[in-house]
Structure formats: C-alpha cells, structure tokens
A tleap script that builds the chain and sets N, CA, C and O, in Angstrom:
source leaprc.protein.ff14SB
mol = sequence {
  NMET LYS GLU LYS ILE ILE GLU VAL LEU ASP
  LYS MET ARG PRO TYR MET ASN SER HIE GLY
  GLY ASP LEU GLU PHE ILE ASP TYR GLN ASP
  LYS VAL VAL TYR ILE ASN LEU SER GLY VAL
  CYS GLY THR CYS PRO HIE GLN ASN GLU THR
  LEU GLN ASN GLY LEU LEU ARG ALA LEU GLN
  ALA GLU ILE PRO GLU VAL GLU ASN LEU ILE
  ASN VAL GLU CLEU
}
set mol.1.N position { -12.149 2.589 18.203 }
set mol.1.CA position { -10.304 2.699 18.296 }
set mol.1.C position { -10.032 2.944 17.477 }
set mol.1.O position { -8.859 2.945 17.103 }
set mol.2.N position { -11.012 3.271 16.812 }
set mol.2.CA position { -11.274 4.249 14.679 }
set mol.2.C position { -11.583 5.330 15.167 }
set mol.2.O position { -11.522 6.187 14.286 }
set mol.3.N position { -11.910 5.772 16.197 }
set mol.3.CA position { -11.651 7.247 16.613 }
set mol.3.C position { -10.338 7.508 17.454 }
set mol.3.O position { -10.209 8.657 17.878 }
set mol.4.N position { -9.682 6.902 17.651 }
set mol.4.CA position { -8.596 7.468 18.643 }
set mol.4.C position { -7.344 7.217 17.462 }
set mol.4.O position { -6.273 7.816 17.563 }
set mol.5.N position { -7.586 6.397 16.505 }
set mol.5.CA position { -6.539 6.057 15.588 }
set mol.5.C position { -6.780 7.403 14.422 }
set mol.5.O position { -5.993 7.711 13.527 }
set mol.6.N position { -7.690 7.861 14.643 }
set mol.6.CA position { -8.059 9.474 13.790 }
set mol.6.C position { -7.395 10.411 14.543 }
set mol.6.O position { -6.767 11.300 13.969 }
set mol.7.N position { -7.447 10.334 15.999 }
set mol.7.CA position { -7.112 11.670 16.354 }
set mol.7.C position { -5.386 11.170 16.737 }
set mol.7.O position { -4.976 11.896 17.643 }
set mol.8.N position { -4.544 10.368 16.386 }
set mol.8.CA position { -3.129 10.163 16.261 }
set mol.8.C position { -3.361 10.918 15.417 }
set mol.8.O position { -3.110 12.123 15.453 }
set mol.9.N position { -4.187 9.956 13.999 }
set mol.9.CA position { -3.105 10.217 12.236 }
set mol.9.C position { -3.410 11.573 12.051 }
set mol.9.O position { -2.788 12.144 11.156 }
set mol.10.N position { -4.613 12.516 13.002 }
set mol.10.CA position { -5.060 14.243 13.184 }
set mol.10.C position { -3.541 14.839 13.724 }
set mol.10.O position { -3.363 15.963 13.255 }
set mol.11.N position { -2.752 14.524 14.320 }
set mol.11.CA position { -1.612 15.028 14.939 }
set mol.11.C position { -0.429 15.149 14.335 }
set mol.11.O position { 0.418 15.962 14.704 }
set mol.12.N position { -0.274 14.308 13.308 }
set mol.12.CA position { 0.427 14.147 11.907 }
set mol.12.C position { 0.337 14.855 10.896 }
set mol.12.O position { 1.429 15.119 10.393 }
set mol.13.N position { -0.649 15.325 10.329 }
set mol.13.CA position { -1.272 15.949 9.438 }
set mol.13.C position { -0.724 17.142 9.055 }
set mol.13.O position { -0.692 17.488 7.874 }
set mol.14.N position { -0.271 17.831 9.994 }
set mol.14.CA position { 0.398 19.403 9.710 }
set mol.14.C position { 1.746 18.585 9.342 }
set mol.14.O position { 2.448 19.301 8.628 }
set mol.15.N position { 2.263 17.498 9.557 }
set mol.15.CA position { 3.353 17.480 8.707 }
set mol.15.C position { 3.735 16.995 8.207 }
set mol.15.O position { 4.884 16.562 8.125 }
set mol.16.N position { 2.213 16.821 7.272 }
set mol.16.CA position { 2.003 16.166 6.050 }
set mol.16.C position { 2.136 16.880 5.315 }
set mol.16.O position { 2.997 17.246 4.516 }
set mol.17.N position { 0.866 17.187 5.706 }
set mol.17.CA position { 0.493 19.390 5.458 }
set mol.17.C position { 2.016 19.953 4.925 }
set mol.17.O position { 2.307 20.038 3.732 }
set mol.18.N position { 2.634 20.200 5.687 }
set mol.18.CA position { 3.621 21.143 5.722 }
set mol.18.C position { 5.356 20.290 4.370 }
set mol.18.O position { 6.505 20.514 3.987 }
set mol.19.N position { 4.116 19.246 4.266 }
set mol.19.CA position { 5.270 19.013 2.771 }
set mol.19.C position { 4.357 18.541 2.205 }
set mol.19.O position { 4.368 17.328 1.991 }
set mol.20.N position { 3.647 19.065 1.925 }
set mol.20.CA position { 2.694 19.294 0.563 }
set mol.20.C position { 2.169 17.860 0.701 }
set mol.20.O position { 2.035 17.349 -0.411 }
set mol.21.N position { 1.957 17.353 1.335 }
set mol.21.CA position { 0.704 15.796 1.591 }
set mol.21.C position { -0.090 16.075 1.944 }
set mol.21.O position { -0.635 17.096 1.524 }
set mol.22.N position { -0.599 15.338 2.901 }
set mol.22.CA position { -2.118 14.489 3.334 }
set mol.22.C position { -1.954 13.485 3.347 }
set mol.22.O position { -1.103 12.839 2.735 }
set mol.23.N position { -3.126 12.982 4.397 }
set mol.23.CA position { -3.119 11.398 4.423 }
set mol.23.C position { -5.224 11.285 5.166 }
set mol.23.O position { -5.768 12.323 5.541 }
set mol.24.N position { -5.883 10.102 5.202 }
set mol.24.CA position { -6.825 9.799 4.672 }
set mol.24.C position { -6.929 8.457 5.359 }
set mol.24.O position { -6.542 7.446 4.774 }
set mol.25.N position { -7.493 8.404 6.717 }
set mol.25.CA position { -8.409 7.139 7.811 }
set mol.25.C position { -9.062 6.343 6.645 }
set mol.25.O position { -9.801 6.896 5.831 }
set mol.26.N position { -8.681 4.693 6.589 }
set mol.26.CA position { -9.843 3.516 5.211 }
set mol.26.C position { -10.371 3.325 6.519 }
set mol.26.O position { -11.231 3.906 7.180 }
set mol.27.N position { -9.690 2.441 6.693 }
set mol.27.CA position { -10.298 1.894 7.986 }
set mol.27.C position { -9.209 1.142 8.724 }
set mol.27.O position { -8.019 0.903 8.520 }
set mol.28.N position { -10.114 0.860 9.681 }
set mol.28.CA position { -9.142 -0.300 11.304 }
set mol.28.C position { -9.108 -1.363 10.902 }
set mol.28.O position { -10.179 -1.250 10.305 }
set mol.29.N position { -8.699 -2.739 10.600 }
set mol.29.CA position { -9.432 -4.227 10.563 }
set mol.29.C position { -8.226 -5.048 10.873 }
set mol.29.O position { -7.195 -4.796 10.248 }
set mol.30.N position { -8.234 -6.278 12.024 }
set mol.30.CA position { -7.152 -6.790 12.310 }
set mol.30.C position { -5.604 -6.314 12.605 }
set mol.30.O position { -4.514 -6.418 12.042 }
set mol.31.N position { -6.174 -5.687 13.902 }
set mol.31.CA position { -4.839 -4.894 14.307 }
set mol.31.C position { -3.752 -3.638 12.661 }
set mol.31.O position { -2.620 -3.221 12.412 }
set mol.32.N position { -4.687 -3.620 12.271 }
set mol.32.CA position { -4.115 -3.463 10.795 }
set mol.32.C position { -4.290 -1.937 10.739 }
set mol.32.O position { -5.314 -1.870 11.419 }
set mol.33.N position { -4.054 -0.848 10.455 }
set mol.33.CA position { -4.402 0.555 9.702 }
set mol.33.C position { -4.280 1.119 8.103 }
set mol.33.O position { -3.344 1.684 7.536 }
set mol.34.N position { -5.218 0.844 7.766 }
set mol.34.CA position { -5.159 2.103 6.354 }
set mol.34.C position { -5.175 2.569 6.094 }
set mol.34.O position { -5.122 3.246 7.121 }
set mol.35.N position { -5.225 3.351 5.263 }
set mol.35.CA position { -4.350 5.363 5.494 }
set mol.35.C position { -4.160 5.568 3.937 }
set mol.35.O position { -3.394 4.850 3.293 }
set mol.36.N position { -4.886 6.567 3.378 }
set mol.36.CA position { -4.666 7.382 2.091 }
set mol.36.C position { -3.199 8.228 1.533 }
set mol.36.O position { -3.691 9.330 1.292 }
set mol.37.N position { -2.043 8.327 1.268 }
set mol.37.CA position { -1.297 9.415 1.412 }
set mol.37.C position { -1.865 9.877 0.018 }
set mol.37.O position { -1.971 9.088 -0.921 }
set mol.38.N position { -2.210 11.156 -0.057 }
set mol.38.CA position { -2.397 12.069 -1.157 }
set mol.38.C position { -1.249 12.809 -0.818 }
set mol.38.O position { -0.418 12.667 0.078 }
set mol.39.N position { -1.403 13.768 -1.880 }
set mol.39.CA position { -0.326 14.882 -3.000 }
set mol.39.C position { 1.218 14.487 -2.774 }
set mol.39.O position { 1.695 13.490 -3.317 }
set mol.40.N position { 1.858 15.209 -2.057 }
set mol.40.CA position { 3.252 14.530 -2.209 }
set mol.40.C position { 3.703 13.514 -1.939 }
set mol.40.O position { 4.467 12.994 -2.752 }
set mol.41.N position { 3.380 12.796 -0.601 }
set mol.41.CA position { 3.188 12.069 -0.007 }
set mol.41.C position { 2.707 11.124 -1.295 }
set mol.41.O position { 3.575 10.447 -1.845 }
set mol.42.N position { 1.331 11.070 -1.785 }
set mol.42.CA position { 0.993 9.934 -2.475 }
set mol.42.C position { 1.797 9.054 -3.523 }
set mol.42.O position { 1.620 7.887 -3.872 }
set mol.43.N position { 3.027 10.288 -4.030 }
set mol.43.CA position { 3.983 9.817 -4.855 }
set mol.43.C position { 5.534 9.592 -4.744 }
set mol.43.O position { 6.458 9.648 -5.556 }
set mol.44.N position { 5.434 9.307 -3.376 }
set mol.44.CA position { 7.116 9.933 -2.752 }
set mol.44.C position { 7.723 9.054 -2.886 }
set mol.44.O position { 7.185 8.005 -2.532 }
set mol.45.N position { 9.089 8.965 -3.433 }
set mol.45.CA position { 9.963 7.185 -2.776 }
set mol.45.C position { 10.722 7.172 -1.728 }
set mol.45.O position { 11.897 6.822 -1.839 }
set mol.46.N position { 10.073 7.636 -0.247 }
set mol.46.CA position { 10.406 7.916 0.660 }
set mol.46.C position { 8.739 7.886 1.132 }
set mol.46.O position { 8.521 8.341 2.255 }
set mol.47.N position { 7.804 7.485 0.512 }
set mol.47.CA position { 6.111 6.430 1.107 }
set mol.47.C position { 6.103 6.210 2.103 }
set mol.47.O position { 5.397 6.628 3.021 }
set mol.48.N position { 7.641 4.858 2.034 }
set mol.48.CA position { 7.587 3.193 3.293 }
set mol.48.C position { 8.121 4.082 4.768 }
set mol.48.O position { 8.034 3.914 5.984 }
set mol.49.N position { 8.672 5.037 3.887 }
set mol.49.CA position { 10.328 5.466 5.337 }
set mol.49.C position { 8.803 5.847 6.457 }
set mol.49.O position { 8.811 5.469 7.629 }
set mol.50.N position { 7.112 6.932 5.619 }
set mol.50.CA position { 7.352 8.020 5.985 }
set mol.50.C position { 6.096 6.806 7.191 }
set mol.50.O position { 5.816 6.745 8.389 }
set mol.51.N position { 5.688 6.016 5.836 }
set mol.51.CA position { 4.769 5.171 7.086 }
set mol.51.C position { 5.219 3.822 7.902 }
set mol.51.O position { 4.428 3.083 8.487 }
set mol.52.N position { 5.907 3.734 7.867 }
set mol.52.CA position { 6.892 2.891 9.004 }
set mol.52.C position { 7.530 3.165 10.276 }
set mol.52.O position { 7.399 2.412 11.241 }
set mol.53.N position { 8.240 4.260 10.295 }
set mol.53.CA position { 9.452 4.544 10.637 }
set mol.53.C position { 8.701 6.330 11.248 }
set mol.53.O position { 9.434 6.955 12.016 }
set mol.54.N position { 7.488 6.912 10.909 }
set mol.54.CA position { 6.879 8.156 11.084 }
set mol.54.C position { 5.393 7.956 11.733 }
set mol.54.O position { 5.061 8.140 12.903 }
set mol.55.N position { 4.895 7.685 11.040 }
set mol.55.CA position { 3.421 7.308 10.696 }
set mol.55.C position { 2.808 6.465 12.090 }
set mol.55.O position { 2.139 6.658 13.105 }
set mol.56.N position { 3.491 5.483 11.411 }
set mol.56.CA position { 3.397 3.704 12.692 }
set mol.56.C position { 3.814 3.980 13.851 }
set mol.56.O position { 3.088 4.117 14.836 }
set mol.57.N position { 5.232 4.102 13.822 }
set mol.57.CA position { 5.436 4.724 15.375 }
set mol.57.C position { 4.483 5.913 15.590 }
set mol.57.O position { 3.405 5.379 15.853 }
set mol.58.N position { 4.358 6.944 15.608 }
set mol.58.CA position { 3.203 7.845 16.716 }
set mol.58.C position { 2.130 6.751 16.555 }
set mol.58.O position { 1.736 6.528 17.700 }
set mol.59.N position { 1.467 5.961 15.691 }
set mol.59.CA position { 0.550 5.117 16.307 }
set mol.59.C position { 0.917 3.978 17.371 }
set mol.59.O position { 0.270 3.698 18.380 }
set mol.60.N position { 1.993 3.440 16.958 }
set mol.60.CA position { 2.279 2.720 17.897 }
set mol.60.C position { 2.056 3.240 20.033 }
set mol.60.O position { 1.580 3.002 21.143 }
set mol.61.N position { 2.986 4.162 19.039 }
set mol.61.CA position { 3.351 4.891 20.977 }
set mol.61.C position { 1.694 4.882 21.465 }
set mol.61.O position { 1.243 4.361 22.485 }
set mol.62.N position { 1.434 5.141 21.096 }
set mol.62.CA position { -0.414 5.859 21.334 }
set mol.62.C position { -1.852 4.103 22.039 }
set mol.62.O position { -2.676 3.954 22.941 }
set mol.63.N position { -1.141 3.033 20.566 }
set mol.63.CA position { -1.662 2.615 20.411 }
set mol.63.C position { -1.369 1.183 19.952 }
set mol.63.O position { -1.492 0.791 18.792 }
set mol.64.N position { -0.894 0.319 21.183 }
set mol.64.CA position { -0.241 -0.160 21.123 }
set mol.64.C position { -0.939 -1.808 20.493 }
set mol.64.O position { -0.370 -2.647 19.795 }
set mol.65.N position { -2.011 -1.818 20.925 }
set mol.65.CA position { -2.911 -2.627 20.108 }
set mol.65.C position { -2.641 -2.690 18.206 }
set mol.65.O position { -3.074 -3.727 17.705 }
set mol.66.N position { -2.029 -1.745 17.276 }
set mol.66.CA position { -1.902 -1.554 16.526 }
set mol.66.C position { -0.163 -1.694 15.701 }
set mol.66.O position { 0.852 -1.006 15.806 }
set mol.67.N position { -0.706 -3.686 14.408 }
set mol.67.CA position { 0.280 -3.764 14.320 }
set mol.67.C position { 1.351 -3.247 13.278 }
set mol.67.O position { 2.546 -3.193 13.567 }
set mol.68.N position { 0.736 -2.790 11.782 }
set mol.68.CA position { 0.766 -2.298 10.482 }
set mol.68.C position { -0.107 -0.818 10.270 }
set mol.68.O position { -1.009 -0.239 10.876 }
set mol.69.N position { 0.549 -0.620 9.294 }
set mol.69.CA position { -0.011 0.765 8.554 }
set mol.69.C position { 0.124 0.834 7.390 }
set mol.69.O position { 1.298 1.109 7.140 }
set mol.70.N position { -0.813 0.667 6.005 }
set mol.70.CA position { -0.800 0.120 4.806 }
set mol.70.C position { -1.615 1.308 4.849 }
set mol.70.O position { -2.337 1.800 5.715 }
set mol.71.N position { -1.152 1.784 3.130 }
set mol.71.CA position { -1.086 2.285 2.121 }
set mol.71.C position { -2.054 1.623 1.221 }
set mol.71.O position { -1.885 0.477 0.803 }
set mol.72.N position { -3.388 2.597 0.841 }
set mol.72.CA position { -4.527 1.966 -0.104 }
set mol.72.C position { -3.902 3.135 -0.884 }
set mol.72.O position { -3.572 4.293 -0.631 }
set mol.73.N position { -3.888 2.215 -2.072 }
set mol.73.CA position { -3.797 3.792 -3.562 }
set mol.73.C position { -5.416 3.270 -3.613 }
set mol.73.O position { -5.975 2.174 -3.619 }
set mol.74.N position { -5.961 5.088 -3.657 }
set mol.74.CA position { -7.656 5.113 -4.396 }
set mol.74.C position { -7.514 5.634 -5.529 }
set mol.74.O position { -8.490 5.785 -6.266 }
savepdb mol mol.pdb
quit
C-alpha cells in the first residue's frame, strides 16, 4: 500500500515543485496518509485546501481505501 501511495504522490510532486514547494511521504496507518509539506507549501495559508481538494482527492481516486491526509510538521 505504501508503495502505491508514494507512486500517486510522486505524480503530484511536479505540481508542488512548480509552486516552490514539495512533499514527503511520512507514513500510512489506519487508512490515514501522513505527509510533510515543505518549501512554500509548508507555510502557505491555502495548505488545507491543497491537502483536501488536491492531494487527498488524487489519492482517493486511485486508492479508495485512503480516508484522510494529514500534514505532519517536522
């Protein structure tokens, strides 16, 4: 499961990079994906929108088992 999640997130990486940000997969537990947003995305006021309307939807489109996506600040 983790490999498939990373594969989907890697598809989103160029979009994040084009805005000066990046993401890192941290873990997957109990149907929740944990990532770390970095660069501009890590401090963006629209971070929740990116997480819920962009990244989570993309994950759920390919992996319906994923129920939530949480940004973990490192």
